TORBAPA-218639 format. One record per residue (C-alpha): chain; residue in three letters; x, y, z. Coordinates in steps of 0.2 Angstrom, whole numbers, padded with zeros to 4 digits, always signed. Example, Ala and Ser with C-alpha at 12.3 -4.5 7.8 and 13.67 -1.06 7.14 Angstrom:
BEGIN
<pt><voza>A</voza><torke>Ala</torke><px>+0062</px><py>-0022</py><pz>+0039</pz></pt>
<pt><voza>A</voza><torke>Ser</torke><px>+0068</px><py>-0005</py><pz>+0036</pz></pt>
END
This chain:
BEGIN
<pt><voza>A</voza><torke>Met</torke><px>-1744</px><py>-0082</py><pz>+0570</pz></pt>
<pt><voza>A</voza><torke>Ser</torke><px>-1746</px><py>-0063</py><pz>+0575</pz></pt>
<pt><voza>A</voza><torke>Ala</torke><px>-1745</px><py>-0048</py><pz>+0562</pz></pt>
<pt><voza>A</voza><torke>Pro</torke><px>-1729</px><py>-0041</py><pz>+0560</pz></pt>
<pt><voza>A</voza><torke>Leu</torke><px>-1724</px><py>-0026</py><pz>+0568</pz></pt>
<pt><voza>A</voza><torke>Lys</torke><px>-1721</px><py>-0009</py><pz>+0557</pz></pt>
<pt><voza>A</voza><torke>Ile</torke><px>-1706</px><py>-0002</py><pz>+0560</pz></pt>
<pt><voza>A</voza><torke>Asp</torke><px>-1698</px><py>+0014</py><pz>+0552</pz></pt>
<pt><voza>A</voza><torke>Leu</torke><px>-1679</px><py>+0009</py><pz>+0554</pz></pt>
<pt><voza>A</voza><torke>His</torke><px>-1673</px><py>+0024</py><pz>+0549</pz></pt>
<pt><voza>A</voza><torke>Val</torke><px>-1677</px><py>+0043</py><pz>+0558</pz></pt>
<pt><voza>A</voza><torke>His</torke><px>-1671</px><py>+0057</py><pz>+0561</pz></pt>
<pt><voza>A</voza><torke>Thr</torke><px>-1675</px><py>+0071</py><pz>+0575</pz></pt>
<pt><voza>A</voza><torke>Cys</torke><px>-1672</px><py>+0087</py><pz>+0578</pz></pt>
<pt><voza>A</voza><torke>Tyr</torke><px>-1658</px><py>+0081</py><pz>+0588</pz></pt>
<pt><voza>A</voza><torke>Ser</torke><px>-1649</px><py>+0079</py><pz>+0571</pz></pt>
<pt><voza>A</voza><torke>Cys</torke><px>-1638</px><py>+0095</py><pz>+0564</pz></pt>
<pt><voza>A</voza><torke>Asp</torke><px>-1651</px><py>+0093</py><pz>+0549</pz></pt>
<pt><voza>A</voza><torke>Gly</torke><px>-1668</px><py>+0087</py><pz>+0556</pz></pt>
<pt><voza>A</voza><torke>Val</torke><px>-1682</px><py>+0099</py><pz>+0561</pz></pt>
<pt><voza>A</voza><torke>Thr</torke><px>-1695</px><py>+0084</py><pz>+0567</pz></pt>
<pt><voza>A</voza><torke>Asn</torke><px>-1698</px><py>+0087</py><pz>+0588</pz></pt>
<pt><voza>A</voza><torke>Leu</torke><px>-1700</px><py>+0069</py><pz>+0600</pz></pt>
<pt><voza>A</voza><torke>Lys</torke><px>-1718</px><py>+0074</py><pz>+0599</pz></pt>
<pt><voza>A</voza><torke>Glu</torke><px>-1721</px><py>+0075</py><pz>+0580</pz></pt>
<pt><voza>A</voza><torke>Val</torke><px>-1711</px><py>+0057</py><pz>+0582</pz></pt>
<pt><voza>A</voza><torke>Val</torke><px>-1724</px><py>+0048</py><pz>+0591</pz></pt>
<pt><voza>A</voza><torke>Ala</torke><px>-1740</px><py>+0057</py><pz>+0585</pz></pt>
<pt><voza>A</voza><torke>Tyr</torke><px>-1734</px><py>+0054</py><pz>+0563</pz></pt>
<pt><voza>A</voza><torke>Cys</torke><px>-1730</px><py>+0035</py><pz>+0571</pz></pt>
<pt><voza>A</voza><torke>Lys</torke><px>-1746</px><py>+0035</py><pz>+0576</pz></pt>
<pt><voza>A</voza><torke>Lys</torke><px>-1755</px><py>+0045</py><pz>+0558</pz></pt>
<pt><voza>A</voza><torke>Lys</torke><px>-1745</px><py>+0034</py><pz>+0549</pz></pt>
<pt><voza>A</voza><torke>Gly</torke><px>-1751</px><py>+0016</py><pz>+0555</pz></pt>
<pt><voza>A</voza><torke>Leu</torke><px>-1733</px><py>+0013</py><pz>+0564</pz></pt>
<pt><voza>A</voza><torke>Asp</torke><px>-1729</px><py>+0001</py><pz>+0578</pz></pt>
<pt><voza>A</voza><torke>Gly</torke><px>-1713</px><py>+0011</py><pz>+0581</pz></pt>
<pt><voza>A</voza><torke>Val</torke><px>-1697</px><py>+0020</py><pz>+0573</pz></pt>
<pt><voza>A</voza><torke>Ala</torke><px>-1677</px><py>+0017</py><pz>+0576</pz></pt>
<pt><voza>A</voza><torke>Val</torke><px>-1673</px><py>+0035</py><pz>+0581</pz></pt>
<pt><voza>A</voza><torke>Thr</torke><px>-1656</px><py>+0036</py><pz>+0572</pz></pt>
<pt><voza>A</voza><torke>Asp</torke><px>-1648</px><py>+0053</py><pz>+0574</pz></pt>
<pt><voza>A</voza><torke>His</torke><px>-1635</px><py>+0058</py><pz>+0566</pz></pt>
<pt><voza>A</voza><torke>Asn</torke><px>-1619</px><py>+0058</py><pz>+0579</pz></pt>
<pt><voza>A</voza><torke>Thr</torke><px>-1628</px><py>+0058</py><pz>+0593</pz></pt>
<pt><voza>A</voza><torke>Ile</torke><px>-1640</px><py>+0047</py><pz>+0603</pz></pt>
<pt><voza>A</voza><torke>Lys</torke><px>-1650</px><py>+0060</py><pz>+0615</pz></pt>
<pt><voza>A</voza><torke>Gly</torke><px>-1666</px><py>+0063</py><pz>+0605</pz></pt>
<pt><voza>A</voza><torke>Ala</torke><px>-1666</px><py>+0042</py><pz>+0604</pz></pt>
<pt><voza>A</voza><torke>Leu</torke><px>-1664</px><py>+0039</py><pz>+0624</pz></pt>
<pt><voza>A</voza><torke>Lys</torke><px>-1676</px><py>+0053</py><pz>+0628</pz></pt>
<pt><voza>A</voza><torke>Leu</torke><px>-1689</px><py>+0047</py><pz>+0615</pz></pt>
<pt><voza>A</voza><torke>Ala</torke><px>-1686</px><py>+0028</py><pz>+0622</pz></pt>
<pt><voza>A</voza><torke>Lys</torke><px>-1693</px><py>+0034</py><pz>+0637</pz></pt>
<pt><voza>A</voza><torke>Thr</torke><px>-1710</px><py>+0036</py><pz>+0631</pz></pt>
<pt><voza>A</voza><torke>Arg</torke><px>-1722</px><py>+0018</py><pz>+0631</pz></pt>
<pt><voza>A</voza><torke>Glu</torke><px>-1734</px><py>+0026</py><pz>+0618</pz></pt>
<pt><voza>A</voza><torke>Ile</torke><px>-1725</px><py>+0018</py><pz>+0604</pz></pt>
<pt><voza>A</voza><torke>Ile</torke><px>-1708</px><py>+0006</py><pz>+0602</pz></pt>
<pt><voza>A</voza><torke>Val</torke><px>-1693</px><py>+0015</py><pz>+0601</pz></pt>
<pt><voza>A</voza><torke>Ile</torke><px>-1678</px><py>+0008</py><pz>+0595</pz></pt>
<pt><voza>A</voza><torke>Pro</torke><px>-1661</px><py>+0018</py><pz>+0599</pz></pt>
<pt><voza>A</voza><torke>Gly</torke><px>-1651</px><py>+0020</py><pz>+0588</pz></pt>
<pt><voza>A</voza><torke>Ile</torke><px>-1637</px><py>+0033</py><pz>+0578</pz></pt>
<pt><voza>A</voza><torke>Glu</torke><px>-1632</px><py>+0033</py><pz>+0561</pz></pt>
<pt><voza>A</voza><torke>Val</torke><px>-1613</px><py>+0035</py><pz>+0559</pz></pt>
<pt><voza>A</voza><torke>Glu</torke><px>-1602</px><py>+0045</py><pz>+0547</pz></pt>
<pt><voza>A</voza><torke>Thr</torke><px>-1585</px><py>+0027</py><pz>+0544</pz></pt>
<pt><voza>A</voza><torke>Leu</torke><px>-1573</px><py>+0029</py><pz>+0532</pz></pt>
<pt><voza>A</voza><torke>His</torke><px>-1582</px><py>+0016</py><pz>+0521</pz></pt>
<pt><voza>A</voza><torke>Gly</torke><px>-1601</px><py>+0022</py><pz>+0523</pz></pt>
<pt><voza>A</voza><torke>His</torke><px>-1615</px><py>+0027</py><pz>+0533</pz></pt>
<pt><voza>A</voza><torke>Leu</torke><px>-1619</px><py>+0015</py><pz>+0545</pz></pt>
<pt><voza>A</voza><torke>Leu</torke><px>-1636</px><py>+0012</py><pz>+0558</pz></pt>
<pt><voza>A</voza><torke>Ala</torke><px>-1633</px><py>+0006</py><pz>+0573</pz></pt>
<pt><voza>A</voza><torke>Leu</torke><px>-1648</px><py>+0000</py><pz>+0581</pz></pt>
<pt><voza>A</voza><torke>Asn</torke><px>-1651</px><py>-0004</py><pz>+0599</pz></pt>
<pt><voza>A</voza><torke>Val</torke><px>-1636</px><py>+0005</py><pz>+0606</pz></pt>
<pt><voza>A</voza><torke>Thr</torke><px>-1637</px><py>+0016</py><pz>+0622</pz></pt>
<pt><voza>A</voza><torke>Ala</torke><px>-1622</px><py>+0027</py><pz>+0617</pz></pt>
<pt><voza>A</voza><torke>Pro</torke><px>-1612</px><py>+0037</py><pz>+0604</pz></pt>
<pt><voza>A</voza><torke>Ile</torke><px>-1600</px><py>+0029</py><pz>+0592</pz></pt>
<pt><voza>A</voza><torke>Pro</torke><px>-1588</px><py>+0040</py><pz>+0585</pz></pt>
<pt><voza>A</voza><torke>Ser</torke><px>-1586</px><py>+0044</py><pz>+0566</pz></pt>
<pt><voza>A</voza><torke>Lys</torke><px>-1572</px><py>+0043</py><pz>+0554</pz></pt>
<pt><voza>A</voza><torke>Leu</torke><px>-1571</px><py>+0026</py><pz>+0563</pz></pt>
<pt><voza>A</voza><torke>Ser</torke><px>-1567</px><py>+0014</py><pz>+0549</pz></pt>
<pt><voza>A</voza><torke>Ser</torke><px>-1582</px><py>+0000</py><pz>+0547</pz></pt>
<pt><voza>A</voza><torke>Leu</torke><px>-1575</px><py>-0013</py><pz>+0555</pz></pt>
<pt><voza>A</voza><torke>Glu</torke><px>-1572</px><py>-0004</py><pz>+0568</pz></pt>
<pt><voza>A</voza><torke>Ala</torke><px>-1590</px><py>+0004</py><pz>+0570</pz></pt>
<pt><voza>A</voza><torke>Ile</torke><px>-1598</px><py>-0013</py><pz>+0566</pz></pt>
<pt><voza>A</voza><torke>Glu</torke><px>-1588</px><py>-0018</py><pz>+0582</pz></pt>
<pt><voza>A</voza><torke>Gln</torke><px>-1594</px><py>-0005</py><pz>+0593</pz></pt>
<pt><voza>A</voza><torke>Ala</torke><px>-1611</px><py>-0008</py><pz>+0589</pz></pt>
<pt><voza>A</voza><torke>His</torke><px>-1609</px><py>-0028</py><pz>+0592</pz></pt>
<pt><voza>A</voza><torke>Glu</torke><px>-1600</px><py>-0022</py><pz>+0609</pz></pt>
<pt><voza>A</voza><torke>Ala</torke><px>-1614</px><py>-0012</py><pz>+0614</pz></pt>
<pt><voza>A</voza><torke>Gly</torke><px>-1628</px><py>-0024</py><pz>+0610</pz></pt>
<pt><voza>A</voza><torke>Gly</torke><px>-1634</px><py>-0018</py><pz>+0594</pz></pt>
<pt><voza>A</voza><torke>Ile</torke><px>-1633</px><py>-0024</py><pz>+0575</pz></pt>
<pt><voza>A</voza><torke>Ala</torke><px>-1627</px><py>-0014</py><pz>+0562</pz></pt>
<pt><voza>A</voza><torke>Val</torke><px>-1635</px><py>-0009</py><pz>+0546</pz></pt>
<pt><voza>A</voza><torke>Ala</torke><px>-1626</px><py>+0000</py><pz>+0531</pz></pt>
<pt><voza>A</voza><torke>Cys</torke><px>-1639</px><py>+0012</py><pz>+0525</pz></pt>
<pt><voza>A</voza><torke>His</torke><px>-1643</px><py>+0019</py><pz>+0510</pz></pt>
<pt><voza>A</voza><torke>Pro</torke><px>-1629</px><py>+0008</py><pz>+0503</pz></pt>
<pt><voza>A</voza><torke>Thr</torke><px>-1629</px><py>+0013</py><pz>+0482</pz></pt>
<pt><voza>A</voza><torke>Ser</torke><px>-1638</px><py>+0031</py><pz>+0483</pz></pt>
<pt><voza>A</voza><torke>Phe</torke><px>-1629</px><py>+0043</py><pz>+0470</pz></pt>
<pt><voza>A</voza><torke>Tyr</torke><px>-1628</px><py>+0059</py><pz>+0482</pz></pt>
<pt><voza>A</voza><torke>Lys</torke><px>-1625</px><py>+0049</py><pz>+0499</pz></pt>
<pt><voza>A</voza><torke>Met</torke><px>-1612</px><py>+0040</py><pz>+0505</pz></pt>
<pt><voza>A</voza><torke>Gly</torke><px>-1613</px><py>+0022</py><pz>+0498</pz></pt>
<pt><voza>A</voza><torke>Trp</torke><px>-1604</px><py>+0006</py><pz>+0503</pz></pt>
<pt><voza>A</voza><torke>Lys</torke><px>-1592</px><py>-0004</py><pz>+0488</pz></pt>
<pt><voza>A</voza><torke>Pro</torke><px>-1597</px><py>-0023</py><pz>+0487</pz></pt>
<pt><voza>A</voza><torke>Gln</torke><px>-1581</px><py>-0028</py><pz>+0493</pz></pt>
<pt><voza>A</voza><torke>Ile</torke><px>-1581</px><py>-0018</py><pz>+0509</pz></pt>
<pt><voza>A</voza><torke>Leu</torke><px>-1598</px><py>-0025</py><pz>+0512</pz></pt>
<pt><voza>A</voza><torke>Lys</torke><px>-1594</px><py>-0041</py><pz>+0510</pz></pt>
<pt><voza>A</voza><torke>Ser</torke><px>-1576</px><py>-0038</py><pz>+0522</pz></pt>
<pt><voza>A</voza><torke>Ser</torke><px>-1589</px><py>-0032</py><pz>+0535</pz></pt>
<pt><voza>A</voza><torke>Asn</torke><px>-1597</px><py>-0041</py><pz>+0546</pz></pt>
<pt><voza>A</voza><torke>Leu</torke><px>-1613</px><py>-0032</py><pz>+0545</pz></pt>
<pt><voza>A</voza><torke>Asp</torke><px>-1631</px><py>-0037</py><pz>+0552</pz></pt>
<pt><voza>A</voza><torke>Ala</torke><px>-1642</px><py>-0031</py><pz>+0537</pz></pt>
<pt><voza>A</voza><torke>Val</torke><px>-1642</px><py>-0020</py><pz>+0522</pz></pt>
<pt><voza>A</voza><torke>Glu</torke><px>-1655</px><py>-0007</py><pz>+0522</pz></pt>
<pt><voza>A</voza><torke>Val</torke><px>-1662</px><py>-0009</py><pz>+0503</pz></pt>
<pt><voza>A</voza><torke>Ile</torke><px>-1677</px><py>+0004</py><pz>+0502</pz></pt>
<pt><voza>A</voza><torke>Asn</torke><px>-1673</px><py>+0018</py><pz>+0508</pz></pt>
<pt><voza>A</voza><torke>Ser</torke><px>-1685</px><py>+0035</py><pz>+0505</pz></pt>
<pt><voza>A</voza><torke>Ser</torke><px>-1674</px><py>+0047</py><pz>+0502</pz></pt>
<pt><voza>A</voza><torke>Ala</torke><px>-1662</px><py>+0039</py><pz>+0490</pz></pt>
<pt><voza>A</voza><torke>Phe</torke><px>-1662</px><py>+0045</py><pz>+0475</pz></pt>
<pt><voza>A</voza><torke>Pro</torke><px>-1666</px><py>+0039</py><pz>+0460</pz></pt>
<pt><voza>A</voza><torke>Phe</torke><px>-1677</px><py>+0027</py><pz>+0471</pz></pt>
<pt><voza>A</voza><torke>Ser</torke><px>-1682</px><py>+0015</py><pz>+0459</pz></pt>
<pt><voza>A</voza><torke>Ile</torke><px>-1664</px><py>+0010</py><pz>+0452</pz></pt>
<pt><voza>A</voza><torke>Ser</torke><px>-1655</px><py>+0013</py><pz>+0472</pz></pt>
<pt><voza>A</voza><torke>Thr</torke><px>-1670</px><py>+0000</py><pz>+0476</pz></pt>
<pt><voza>A</voza><torke>Arg</torke><px>-1664</px><py>-0010</py><pz>+0465</pz></pt>
<pt><voza>A</voza><torke>Leu</torke><px>-1647</px><py>-0011</py><pz>+0467</pz></pt>
<pt><voza>A</voza><torke>Asn</torke><px>-1647</px><py>-0012</py><pz>+0485</pz></pt>
<pt><voza>A</voza><torke>Arg</torke><px>-1657</px><py>-0027</py><pz>+0485</pz></pt>
<pt><voza>A</voza><torke>Lys</torke><px>-1645</px><py>-0037</py><pz>+0475</pz></pt>
<pt><voza>A</voza><torke>Leu</torke><px>-1634</px><py>-0031</py><pz>+0484</pz></pt>
<pt><voza>A</voza><torke>Ala</torke><px>-1641</px><py>-0040</py><pz>+0499</pz></pt>
<pt><voza>A</voza><torke>Val</torke><px>-1644</px><py>-0057</py><pz>+0491</pz></pt>
<pt><voza>A</voza><torke>Arg</torke><px>-1626</px><py>-0056</py><pz>+0484</pz></pt>
<pt><voza>A</voza><torke>Phe</torke><px>-1619</px><py>-0057</py><pz>+0501</pz></pt>
<pt><voza>A</voza><torke>Asn</torke><px>-1638</px><py>-0065</py><pz>+0510</pz></pt>
<pt><voza>A</voza><torke>Leu</torke><px>-1638</px><py>-0051</py><pz>+0521</pz></pt>
<pt><voza>A</voza><torke>Pro</torke><px>-1655</px><py>-0048</py><pz>+0530</pz></pt>
<pt><voza>A</voza><torke>Gln</torke><px>-1664</px><py>-0034</py><pz>+0521</pz></pt>
<pt><voza>A</voza><torke>Thr</torke><px>-1672</px><py>-0017</py><pz>+0531</pz></pt>
<pt><voza>A</voza><torke>Ala</torke><px>-1681</px><py>-0001</py><pz>+0526</pz></pt>
<pt><voza>A</voza><torke>Gly</torke><px>-1682</px><py>+0018</py><pz>+0534</pz></pt>
<pt><voza>A</voza><torke>Ser</torke><px>-1690</px><py>+0034</py><pz>+0526</pz></pt>
<pt><voza>A</voza><torke>Asp</torke><px>-1673</px><py>+0041</py><pz>+0532</pz></pt>
<pt><voza>A</voza><torke>Ser</torke><px>-1684</px><py>+0054</py><pz>+0536</pz></pt>
<pt><voza>A</voza><torke>His</torke><px>-1680</px><py>+0071</py><pz>+0543</pz></pt>
<pt><voza>A</voza><torke>Ile</torke><px>-1697</px><py>+0082</py><pz>+0544</pz></pt>
<pt><voza>A</voza><torke>Pro</torke><px>-1712</px><py>+0076</py><pz>+0553</pz></pt>
<pt><voza>A</voza><torke>Glu</torke><px>-1723</px><py>+0072</py><pz>+0537</pz></pt>
<pt><voza>A</voza><torke>Thr</torke><px>-1709</px><py>+0059</py><pz>+0530</pz></pt>
<pt><voza>A</voza><torke>Ile</torke><px>-1710</px><py>+0047</py><pz>+0544</pz></pt>
<pt><voza>A</voza><torke>Gly</torke><px>-1718</px><py>+0031</py><pz>+0537</pz></pt>
<pt><voza>A</voza><torke>Met</torke><px>-1715</px><py>+0034</py><pz>+0520</pz></pt>
<pt><voza>A</voza><torke>Ala</torke><px>-1704</px><py>+0015</py><pz>+0521</pz></pt>
<pt><voza>A</voza><torke>Tyr</torke><px>-1703</px><py>+0001</py><pz>+0535</pz></pt>
<pt><voza>A</voza><torke>Thr</torke><px>-1700</px><py>-0014</py><pz>+0540</pz></pt>
<pt><voza>A</voza><torke>Leu</torke><px>-1713</px><py>-0029</py><pz>+0542</pz></pt>
<pt><voza>A</voza><torke>Ile</torke><px>-1705</px><py>-0037</py><pz>+0556</pz></pt>
<pt><voza>A</voza><torke>Gln</torke><px>-1709</px><py>-0056</py><pz>+0563</pz></pt>
<pt><voza>A</voza><torke>Ala</torke><px>-1708</px><py>-0055</py><pz>+0580</pz></pt>
<pt><voza>A</voza><torke>Glu</torke><px>-1712</px><py>-0051</py><pz>+0599</pz></pt>
<pt><voza>A</voza><torke>Ser</torke><px>-1714</px><py>-0029</py><pz>+0605</pz></pt>
<pt><voza>A</voza><torke>Glu</torke><px>-1701</px><py>-0033</py><pz>+0615</pz></pt>
<pt><voza>A</voza><torke>Ile</torke><px>-1683</px><py>-0023</py><pz>+0606</pz></pt>
<pt><voza>A</voza><torke>Glu</torke><px>-1671</px><py>-0038</py><pz>+0611</pz></pt>
<pt><voza>A</voza><torke>Lys</torke><px>-1685</px><py>-0048</py><pz>+0600</pz></pt>
<pt><voza>A</voza><torke>Ile</torke><px>-1685</px><py>-0037</py><pz>+0589</pz></pt>
<pt><voza>A</voza><torke>Ile</torke><px>-1665</px><py>-0035</py><pz>+0586</pz></pt>
<pt><voza>A</voza><torke>Gln</torke><px>-1664</px><py>-0054</py><pz>+0585</pz></pt>
<pt><voza>A</voza><torke>Ala</torke><px>-1679</px><py>-0055</py><pz>+0573</pz></pt>
<pt><voza>A</voza><torke>Ile</torke><px>-1668</px><py>-0042</py><pz>+0561</pz></pt>
<pt><voza>A</voza><torke>Lys</torke><px>-1653</px><py>-0055</py><pz>+0563</pz></pt>
<pt><voza>A</voza><torke>Glu</torke><px>-1662</px><py>-0070</py><pz>+0558</pz></pt>
<pt><voza>A</voza><torke>Gly</torke><px>-1669</px><py>-0062</py><pz>+0541</pz></pt>
<pt><voza>A</voza><torke>Ala</torke><px>-1686</px><py>-0062</py><pz>+0547</pz></pt>
<pt><voza>A</voza><torke>Thr</torke><px>-1691</px><py>-0044</py><pz>+0540</pz></pt>
<pt><voza>A</voza><torke>Val</torke><px>-1701</px><py>-0037</py><pz>+0525</pz></pt>
<pt><voza>A</voza><torke>Pro</torke><px>-1696</px><py>-0022</py><pz>+0518</pz></pt>
<pt><voza>A</voza><torke>Gln</torke><px>-1707</px><py>-0010</py><pz>+0511</pz></pt>
<pt><voza>A</voza><torke>Gly</torke><px>-1711</px><py>+0010</py><pz>+0508</pz></pt>
<pt><voza>A</voza><torke>Lys</torke><px>-1709</px><py>+0023</py><pz>+0493</pz></pt>
<pt><voza>A</voza><torke>Ala</torke><px>-1700</px><py>+0038</py><pz>+0488</pz></pt>
<pt><voza>A</voza><torke>Ile</torke><px>-1703</px><py>+0054</py><pz>+0496</pz></pt>
<pt><voza>A</voza><torke>Ser</torke><px>-1713</px><py>+0067</py><pz>+0488</pz></pt>
<pt><voza>A</voza><torke>Leu</torke><px>-1704</px><py>+0083</py><pz>+0475</pz></pt>
<pt><voza>A</voza><torke>Lys</torke><px>-1716</px><py>+0093</py><pz>+0488</pz></pt>
<pt><voza>A</voza><torke>Ala</torke><px>-1707</px><py>+0084</py><pz>+0504</pz></pt>
<pt><voza>A</voza><torke>Arg</torke><px>-1690</px><py>+0086</py><pz>+0496</pz></pt>
<pt><voza>A</voza><torke>Phe</torke><px>-1690</px><py>+0104</py><pz>+0492</pz></pt>
<pt><voza>A</voza><torke>Lys</torke><px>-1700</px><py>+0109</py><pz>+0507</pz></pt>
<pt><voza>A</voza><torke>Lys</torke><px>-1685</px><py>+0099</py><pz>+0517</pz></pt>
<pt><voza>A</voza><torke>Ala</torke><px>-1674</px><py>+0108</py><pz>+0507</pz></pt>
<pt><voza>A</voza><torke>Leu</torke><px>-1683</px><py>+0123</py><pz>+0514</pz></pt>
<pt><voza>A</voza><torke>Trp</torke><px>-1685</px><py>+0119</py><pz>+0533</pz></pt>
<pt><voza>A</voza><torke>Ile</torke><px>-1664</px><py>+0112</py><pz>+0534</pz></pt>
END
C-alpha cells in the first residue's frame, strides 16, 4: 500500500476577507511543510480556489467555508459558491448537488460558531473536522470534536484554518488514496483518514491579529 497523502483540508488565502496568504505562498509553504496538497476554503468565495486549482505543483481541492445558520461548513470539491445564511441542511444539500462533500468545521470551538449535537445528528454531513489548529483552547476543542465524530460515526479530518502563510500545514489529514481529487473525496467519505496536527503558536495568533 502506498503512503497516505498529507493534505491540509482548511486553508484561507487573500481571497478571504480575513486572509493575507497569496496563492504563490500557498504552494511555497505546502512544499516547505511536506504537504501533498491543500483544500482552499475561503470564506464565501471560490475564486482563489479555482485559480490555484490550475497549478500542477500540488494537489488543490477547491472548496469554500460557508457560514450556515447552524455552524460553519467546509464544502470540498465544489466549483461554485454556496450562499451563506442557509440552514445547514440546505448548504449540505447544495454541496452534495455540486458533487462535493460537507464537513462540519471547528464544531465545538468556544469563539467560533459551533454546531449543536442535535444538528450534527440530523444533518447529512460527510465528516467532522476534529483538529483545527486555530481553535482555542486547542486540546479541549480537539477532544470534544473527536467525541462528536465518534458519537455520530462520522469520518474525522484536520486542517490548519490558516489565514497567514506560516500556519499552513500546522494540521493536516492523512488520506489513504491516490492523488486524483475524486478518489481523495471518496476516501474521506469512507473514513480512510487520520487527523494530525497541533495548535498555532501565540506568536502566530498575534501576527494574524496584526495583519488582519
